[in-house]
C-alpha positions as CSV (number, residue, x, y, z in Angstrom):
1,X,-67.9,46.5,-17.0
2,X,-67.3,48.4,-20.2
3,X,-63.2,48.0,-19.4
4,X,-63.7,44.4,-19.8
5,X,-65.1,44.8,-23.5
6,X,-62.7,47.8,-24.4
7,X,-59.5,47.4,-22.4
8,X,-57.7,50.6,-22.8
9,X,-54.6,49.9,-20.7
10,X,-51.6,47.5,-21.8
11,X,-49.6,48.1,-25.0
12,X,-52.6,49.0,-28.1
13,X,-50.0,49.0,-30.6
14,X,-48.1,45.4,-30.4
15,X,-51.0,43.9,-29.0
16,X,-51.3,40.3,-30.1
17,X,-54.8,38.9,-31.9
18,X,-57.1,36.7,-29.9
19,X,-56.2,33.7,-31.8
20,X,-52.7,33.6,-31.6
21,X,-52.4,33.8,-27.7
22,X,-53.7,30.2,-26.8
23,X,-51.5,28.6,-29.8
24,X,-48.6,30.4,-28.6
25,X,-49.0,29.6,-25.0
26,X,-49.5,25.4,-26.3
27,X,-46.1,26.1,-28.4
28,X,-44.6,27.3,-25.3
29,X,-45.6,24.2,-23.3
30,X,-45.3,21.7,-25.9
31,X,-41.3,23.4,-26.0
32,X,-41.4,23.0,-22.0
33,X,-42.0,19.3,-22.6
34,X,-40.0,18.8,-25.1
35,X,-36.7,20.3,-23.7
36,X,-37.4,18.8,-20.0
37,X,-37.7,15.3,-21.9
38,X,-34.4,15.7,-23.7
39,X,-32.9,17.4,-20.1
40,X,-33.6,13.8,-18.5
41,X,-32.8,11.7,-21.1
42,X,-29.4,13.5,-21.1
43,X,-29.1,13.4,-17.5
44,X,-30.1,9.7,-17.0
45,X,-27.8,8.7,-20.1
46,X,-24.4,10.2,-18.2
47,X,-22.3,8.4,-16.7
48,X,-22.4,8.9,-13.0
49,X,-18.5,9.1,-12.4
50,X,-18.4,12.7,-11.3
51,X,-21.4,12.4,-8.5
52,X,-20.4,9.0,-7.0
53,X,-18.5,9.7,-3.5
């Protein structure tokens, strides 16, 4: 059980602080939602003259 409290594996030089990891994950989630909304709105607003058969 000691390796859970003090891990020896992984990157020791550029390890992120514990408080920064949830903030980074939340920022990536928000950016993904914004990017998907922009993509969906651009697809829906585009005229479908090329896709019509």
